[in-house]
Each structure stands twice: as structure tokens, then as C-alpha cells.
C-alpha positions as CSV (number, residue, x, y, z in Angstrom):
1,M,-0.3,-0.3,0.1
2,L,1.1,3.5,-1.2
3,T,0.4,7.1,0.8
4,C,-0.3,9.4,-1.1
5,F,-1.3,13.0,-2.1
6,A,-4.5,12.6,-5.2
7,V,-4.2,16.4,-6.2
8,S,-6.8,17.7,-8.0
9,H,-7.1,18.9,-11.6
10,T,-9.6,21.9,-11.0
11,D,-9.5,22.2,-15.1
12,D,-10.4,19.7,-17.8
13,D,-7.8,21.9,-20.5
14,Q,-4.7,19.7,-21.0
15,L,-2.8,22.9,-21.1
16,V,-3.6,23.9,-17.6
17,Q,-3.2,19.7,-16.8
18,S,0.0,20.0,-18.4
19,A,1.3,23.0,-16.6
20,E,0.1,21.8,-13.6
21,H,2.0,19.0,-14.1
22,E,4.8,20.7,-14.5
23,I,4.4,22.5,-10.7
24,L,3.8,18.7,-9.7
25,Q,6.2,17.0,-11.1
26,A,8.5,19.8,-9.5
27,I,7.1,19.4,-5.8
28,A,8.4,15.4,-6.5
29,D,11.4,16.3,-7.7
30,E,12.2,18.5,-4.8
31,A,10.9,16.0,-2.2
32,E,12.9,13.0,-4.2
33,V,9.7,11.5,-4.2
34,S,7.4,9.6,-7.2
35,F,4.5,11.6,-9.5
36,E,1.7,9.7,-11.4
37,P,0.8,12.4,-13.8
38,G,-3.7,12.2,-14.0
39,F,-5.6,13.2,-16.7
40,A,-9.0,12.3,-15.0
41,G,-8.7,15.4,-12.7
42,K,-5.9,13.2,-10.3
43,S,-3.3,13.0,-10.3
44,Y,-0.7,12.1,-7.1
45,L,2.5,11.8,-5.3
46,D,4.1,9.8,-3.0
47,V,4.0,11.1,0.3
48,P,8.1,11.0,1.7
49,T,8.1,9.4,4.6
50,N,10.3,12.4,6.1
51,A,8.2,14.8,7.8
52,D,9.9,17.7,6.8
53,A,9.9,17.4,3.5
54,R,5.5,15.9,3.8
55,E,5.2,19.5,5.8
56,A,6.9,20.8,2.9
57,M,5.8,19.7,-0.3
58,T,1.9,20.3,1.4
59,A,3.5,24.0,1.6
60,R,3.8,23.7,-2.1
61,L,0.4,22.7,-2.7
62,E,-0.9,25.2,-0.4
63,Q,1.1,27.7,-2.2
64,N,0.1,27.1,-5.7
65,D,-3.6,26.9,-4.9
66,M,-3.9,22.7,-5.7
67,S,-6.4,20.9,-3.9
68,F,-5.1,17.4,-2.6
69,S,-6.9,14.8,-0.5
70,V,-4.2,12.5,1.6
71,V,-5.0,9.1,0.0
72,T,-3.4,5.5,0.5
73,R,-4.0,3.2,-2.8
74,I,-2.7,-0.5,-3.6
75,A,0.4,-0.8,-4.7
76,Y,0.1,-3.4,-7.8
């Protein structure tokens, strides 16, 4: 099982989602976690195990006005 940030995309426009994906990829790179882009309304970022990194990711998502929740996914 994986704990992830599920980030909701606010717009169905693929250009807007691509821009959001670039931001999310930068956040994932900073935290050294995996990023799974999605075009069906949600993208996923692994939640770091380090508490400081997790708080930094949360702050970056909030700074970019991204709606997100923490979810548990089954790895397969």
C-alpha cells in the first residue's frame, strides 16, 4: 500500500493540466518522490516518510492553490 497526495485538477483543459503537471513534477523532484500524472481529474505524489519533507510538500501544494487529500492506494 502507498500513501499519496491525490491532487485534484481544477480544469479539464489539457494545457492547464500540463502546466499543473510541471509544477507537481518540480515538487516531486524537490522531495525526491514519485509523481504519477493523471488526466482523469487527479494526479498522485508519493508522501515522503520524512516529516519535514512532507510538511514542505504540503506547503508547496498550498502555495500553488492545489486541492489535495492524502489517500492510501494499493500498489500493483
